[in-house]
C-alpha positions in Angstrom: 51.9 129.7 103.5 48.7 131.2 102.1 47.7 130.2 98.5 48.1 133.8 97.2 51.8 133.8 97.5 53.8 132.6 94.5 54.9 129.0 94.8 58.5 128.5 96.3 61.1 127.5 93.8 64.4 125.8 94.0 67.0 126.7 91.1 70.4 124.9 90.9 73.0 126.4 88.6 74.3 124.7 86.8 71.9 121.8 87.2 74.2 119.6 85.1 78.0 119.8 85.7 81.2 118.0 86.4 81.7 116.8 89.9 84.5 119.2 90.7 82.5 122.1 89.5 80.7 124.2 92.1 77.0 124.9 92.0 74.7 127.4 93.4 71.5 126.6 95.1 68.7 129.4 95.2 65.4 129.1 97.0 63.0 131.9 95.8 59.4 132.9 96.6 59.5 132.3 100.3 57.9 134.6 102.8 60.7 136.9 104.5 62.2 135.5 107.6 61.0 132.0 107.0 62.9 129.2 108.8 63.6 126.5 106.1 65.7 123.3 105.8 67.5 122.8 102.5 68.1 119.1 102.0 70.2 117.1 99.6 69.7 113.4 98.7 71.5 110.7 96.8 70.3 107.3 96.0 73.5 105.5 95.5 74.2 102.5 93.1 74.4 100.2 96.1 70.8 101.2 96.8 71.7 103.3 99.9 70.5 106.9 100.6 72.9 109.6 101.6 71.7 113.1 102.9 72.9 116.5 104.0 71.0 119.4 105.1 71.3 123.0 106.2 69.2 125.3 108.2 68.4 128.7 106.9 66.4 131.9 107.4 65.0 133.5 104.0 66.1 137.2 103.5 63.9 140.2 103.2 63.1 139.1 99.6 62.1 135.6 100.6 65.3 134.0 99.2 68.0 131.8 100.5 71.4 131.5 98.5 73.2 128.6 99.9 76.3 129.9 98.3 76.2 133.1 100.2 74.0 132.5 103.2 75.2 130.9 106.5 73.5 127.6 107.7 72.7 128.0 111.4 72.4 124.3 111.8 72.1 120.8 110.2 75.0 118.9 108.8 77.1 122.0 108.6 77.3 125.7 110.1 78.0 128.9 108.4 78.6 129.7 104.8 79.6 126.6 103.0 78.6 126.7 99.2 79.2 123.0 98.8 78.2 121.7 102.1 75.3 119.9 100.8 77.6 117.6 99.1 80.6 117.2 101.3 78.8 116.8 104.5 76.6 114.0 103.3 76.2 110.8 105.5 74.0 107.8 105.1 70.7 108.3 106.3 69.8 107.1 109.9 69.2 103.4 110.0 71.7 102.4 107.0 74.0 99.7 106.9 77.4 100.1 108.7 80.6 100.9 106.9 79.3 102.6 103.7 81.3 104.6 101.3 79.8 106.5 98.3 81.7 105.8 95.1 80.5 106.0 91.6 80.7 102.7 89.7 79.0 103.5 86.4 80.6 106.7 84.9 78.1 106.7 82.1 75.5 107.9 84.4 75.7 110.9 86.8 75.3 111.2 90.5 71.7 112.5 90.8 71.3 115.0 93.6 67.6 115.7 94.8 67.5 119.1 96.4 64.4 119.7 98.5 63.3 122.7 100.8 61.1 122.1 103.9 59.5 124.6 106.2 61.1 124.8 109.6 64.4 123.5 110.8 64.3 119.8 110.5 66.9 117.2 111.4 64.9 113.9 110.6 61.7 112.5 108.9 62.4 114.1 105.5 60.9 111.4 103.8 57.7 111.6 105.7 57.3 115.4 105.2 56.0 117.3 102.2 58.7 119.6 100.6 57.8 123.0 99.6 59.9 122.9 96.4 62.3 120.4 94.8 64.9 120.3 92.0 67.5 117.9 90.6 71.1 118.3 89.8 73.3 115.9 87.9 77.0 115.6 88.7 79.1 113.9 86.1 82.7 112.3 86.4 82.7 111.7 82.5 82.3 115.0 80.8 80.7 115.5 77.4 82.5 113.9 74.6 84.9 111.8 76.8 85.2 108.2 75.5 85.6 105.1 77.6 87.4 102.2 76.2 87.9 98.7 77.9 91.5 97.4 77.8 92.1 93.7 77.8 95.3 93.4 75.4 98.6 92.2 76.4 97.0 90.7 79.6 96.0 94.0 80.8 92.8 94.7 82.5 91.9 98.4 82.6 89.7 101.2 81.2 91.0 104.0 78.9 89.4 107.5 79.1 89.9 109.7 75.9 89.1 113.4 76.1 87.1 114.8 73.2 89.0 115.9 70.2 91.7 114.5 68.0 94.7 115.3 70.4 97.3 114.3 70.9 96.8 114.7 74.7 99.2 114.1 77.7 98.7 110.6 79.2 98.2 109.4 82.8 98.6 106.0 84.4 96.0 105.8 87.4 96.8 103.4 90.1 94.5 102.8 93.0 95.4 101.1 96.3 95.2 97.6 98.1 91.5 97.2 97.9 91.7 95.9 94.2 89.2 96.3 91.4 88.9 98.5 88.5 88.1 102.1 89.8 87.2 104.4 87.1 85.6 107.7 88.4 88.8 109.5 89.0 90.3 108.7 85.5 87.1 109.6 83.8 87.2 113.0 85.8 91.0 113.5 84.5 89.9 112.9 81.0 87.2 115.6 81.4 90.3 117.9 82.2 92.2 117.0 79.0 94.2 113.7 80.0 94.2 110.3 78.3 93.8 108.5 81.4 94.3 104.7 81.9 92.6 103.2 85.2 94.5 100.0 85.7 93.4 97.0 87.8 96.3 95.1 89.1 95.2 93.6 92.4 92.4 91.3 91.6 92.5 87.6 90.8 91.3 88.1 87.2 94.4 90.3 86.8 96.8 88.3 88.8 96.0 84.6 88.4 94.4 84.3 91.8 97.4 85.9 93.5 99.7 88.8 92.9 103.1 87.0 92.3 102.9 87.3 88.7 102.1 91.2 88.7 105.5 92.6 88.3 107.3 95.3 86.4 106.1 93.7 83.0 102.5 94.3 83.8 103.0 98.0 84.5 105.5 98.5 81.8 102.8 97.1 79.3 100.3 99.5 80.6 102.7 102.6 80.3 103.7 101.4 76.6 100.0 101.1 75.8 99.8 104.9 76.6 102.9 105.8 74.8 101.9 104.0 71.7 98.2 105.3 71.6 97.8 107.8 68.6 96.0 110.2 70.9 98.8 110.5 73.5 101.9 112.5 73.7 104.5 109.8 74.1 106.9 112.0 76.2 104.3 113.5 78.4 102.8 110.7 80.6 102.2 110.9 84.3 101.7 108.5 87.1 99.2 108.9 89.7 99.1 106.5 92.7 96.8 106.3 95.7 97.9 104.5 98.9 99.5 101.2 97.8 99.4 102.6 94.2 102.0 105.2 95.2 104.4 102.5 96.4 104.1 100.8 92.9 104.3 104.1 90.9 107.4 105.3 92.8 109.0 101.8 92.4 108.3 101.8 88.6 109.6 105.5 88.3 113.0 104.6 89.9 113.8 101.1 88.8 111.9 100.5 85.5 113.9 100.9 82.4 110.7 101.5 80.4 108.6 103.7 82.7 109.9 107.3 82.6 107.3 109.6 83.8 107.1 113.3 83.0 105.8 113.8 86.7 104.3 111.7 89.5 101.3 112.5 91.9 101.1 110.5 95.3 98.0 110.6 97.1 98.2 109.1 100.9 101.2 107.0 99.9 104.5 105.6 101.0 107.8 104.7 99.5 108.2 101.7 102.1 108.3 98.5 100.1 110.8 95.6 99.3 112.4 97.0 96.1 112.9 93.7 94.6 110.1 91.1 94.2 106.5 90.8 93.1 103.5 92.3 94.9 103.1 89.1 96.8 106.5 89.7 98.2 105.5 93.2 99.3 102.4 92.0 101.1 104.4 89.1 102.7 106.8 92.0 104.2 103.8 94.0 105.4 102.3 90.9 107.2 105.5 90.6 109.0 104.2 93.7 111.0 100.7 92.4 111.3 101.2 92.5 115.2 101.4 96.4 114.8 97.7 96.3 113.8 95.5 98.3 116.1 91.7 99.1 116.7 90.0 102.0 117.8 87.2 102.2 120.4 84.7 101.0 117.7 87.0 98.0 116.7 87.7 99.7 113.4 91.1 98.6 112.1 94.1 101.1 112.0 96.9 100.0 109.7 99.2 103.0 109.7 101.6 101.3 112.1 102.3 98.2 109.5 105.1 100.4 107.9 106.5 102.0 111.0 109.0 102.8 111.9 110.2 104.0 108.5 113.1 101.5 108.0 116.7 102.7 107.6 117.4 99.5 105.4 117.6 100.9 101.8 116.4 97.5 100.4 113.0 98.1 102.3 112.3 101.4 100.7 112.2 103.0 97.2 115.3 105.0 96.6 113.7 108.3 95.9 116.9 110.0 95.7 117.0 108.7 92.2 113.6 110.2 91.2 114.3 112.4 88.1 110.8 113.7 87.5 108.8 116.3 89.6 106.8 114.6 92.4 103.8 115.9 94.3 102.9 114.4 97.6 99.4 114.9 99.0 99.2 114.0 102.6 96.7 113.7 105.3 98.0 114.6 108.8 95.3 112.5 110.4 95.8 109.4 107.9 95.0 106.4 110.2 95.5 103.8 107.4 99.0 104.6 106.0 102.0 106.5 107.5 101.8 109.2 104.8 103.2 112.0 107.0 106.3 110.1 108.3 106.9 108.7 104.7 106.6 112.1 103.1 109.4 113.6 105.8 111.6 110.5 104.9 111.4 111.1 101.4 112.1 114.7 101.7 115.2 113.9 103.8 116.4 111.1 101.2 115.9 113.6 98.2 117.6 116.6 100.1 120.5 114.3 100.7 120.6 113.0 97.1 120.4 116.6 95.7 117.0 116.2 93.9 114.6 117.7 96.6 113.9 120.5 94.0 111.7 118.0 92.3 109.6 117.4 95.4 106.4 119.2 96.6 104.6 118.3 99.6 101.0 119.5 100.4 100.2 118.4 104.0 96.7 118.7 105.5 95.8 118.9 109.2 92.6 117.1 110.2 92.7 115.0 106.9 92.5 111.3 106.6 93.6 108.9 104.1 90.8 108.9 101.5 91.5 112.3 99.7 89.1 112.2 96.9 88.0 114.6 94.2 86.4 117.7 95.9 82.9 117.9 97.2 82.9 114.1 97.8 81.6 113.1 101.2 84.3 112.6 104.0 84.4 108.9 104.8 86.2 108.5 108.2 85.6 104.7 108.3 84.2 102.2 105.8 84.0 98.5 104.9 87.1 97.3 103.1 87.5 94.0 101.2 91.2 92.7 101.7 92.3 91.8 98.2 94.5 89.0 99.4 92.1 87.2 101.6 88.8 88.5 100.2 87.7 89.2 103.9 85.7 92.2 104.8 86.6 94.6 107.6 85.9 98.0 108.7 88.9 100.4 108.4 89.4 103.7 110.0 90.7 106.1 107.2 90.8 109.1 109.6 90.1 112.9 109.1 87.5 115.6 110.3 84.7 116.4 108.1 85.3 120.0 107.6 89.2 120.3 107.2 89.2 117.0 105.3 86.7 118.5 102.9 88.7 121.7 102.5 91.7 119.5 101.9 90.1 117.6 99.2 89.3 120.8 97.2 92.8 122.3 97.5 94.5 119.0 96.9 92.6 118.5 93.7 93.3 122.0 92.5 97.0 121.6 93.2 96.9 118.4 91.3 95.4 119.9 88.2 97.8 122.8 88.5 100.7 120.4 88.9 99.7 118.4 85.9 99.1 121.4 83.7 102.6 122.7 84.6 104.5 119.5 83.9 102.5 117.9 81.0 100.9 121.0 79.2 103.6 123.5 80.1 101.2 125.9 81.5 102.8 127.8 84.2 100.9 129.2 87.2 101.9 131.9 89.6 
């Protein structure tokens, strides 16, 4: 490129936004018909680098619009407006088993977007870029407050939307990996919900085991939401992911205190002993440890631990007693949990009990276990810390990148619409 031409320019609109908001990447001031690579890079909080890139040809005006123009190679093909995010993978040479997750919601995901001459697939670090820009992607929107919770023996984080409220509330339960995971709750607060991310699996919560974590713990969390001055006490939802779904369903059916307005299940199951502590639940699962499988790369497949779906009513939540609307989000290639089989059994149980009108199932082909907020990278397998033994394994979650990423976007929109319908009373056609 000669020095007489205007300098290439990369523009990201908006350059600062919420993670579930689309952005537009524009490259301008290129020679017409120039082959370029648009590259996105994130330096994670774990000190790893994630990248995605698309191959483009500038148009007659010397422009590339990633939202409208098709990539002819790279991490994704075709017109994929958000492909620079959802197709991200660790850069070559990275540690195995990585998963990109935001830990500090006070700071954004910083996406560095660069443009290179030619169609490149490697050596981006060693090649000078034609132009660069930075985009900030936030889980915690402007005005959202984060409050640590340690009262009544609870360990969690409460996220409050901006304004006086009152707002609908939401109890956010993650899965068997344990820990306090905040980013989804922060995002839900950015959409107008007081969201409590609850830790219930780690030793600090459970006294070095889970036998003391029972109904009382979850009921205390639900009461905390009910009694908060910024929460509508009669408009509280439960959101469970994976094992968190089992807990949420069990509480919704059997607890005299927890009466949710609605319930969202992500990649979950109703299969669990209906009486007993969390330790009893895991003890029951361990009885099926012989059903553990491994793929050709020796990654663990746990979906058979709950199969076949039992007929014994003492081994699964009686969802026929559910009295609130339920949304099940199901990945049909879930290799970690039998979400599809569980959804079908729940449908049959509720149909038999006469409450199937409360059930909505969104089932996605080619989609794995980790159905995250939209535009998150698809993670087919990653390291996993087993909460009970504190041992690290690599777990196969499943899914294929393109269908899984489409499912994440659709599932999140369905979740927001479902919550608006039942917590805000906003009806969607």
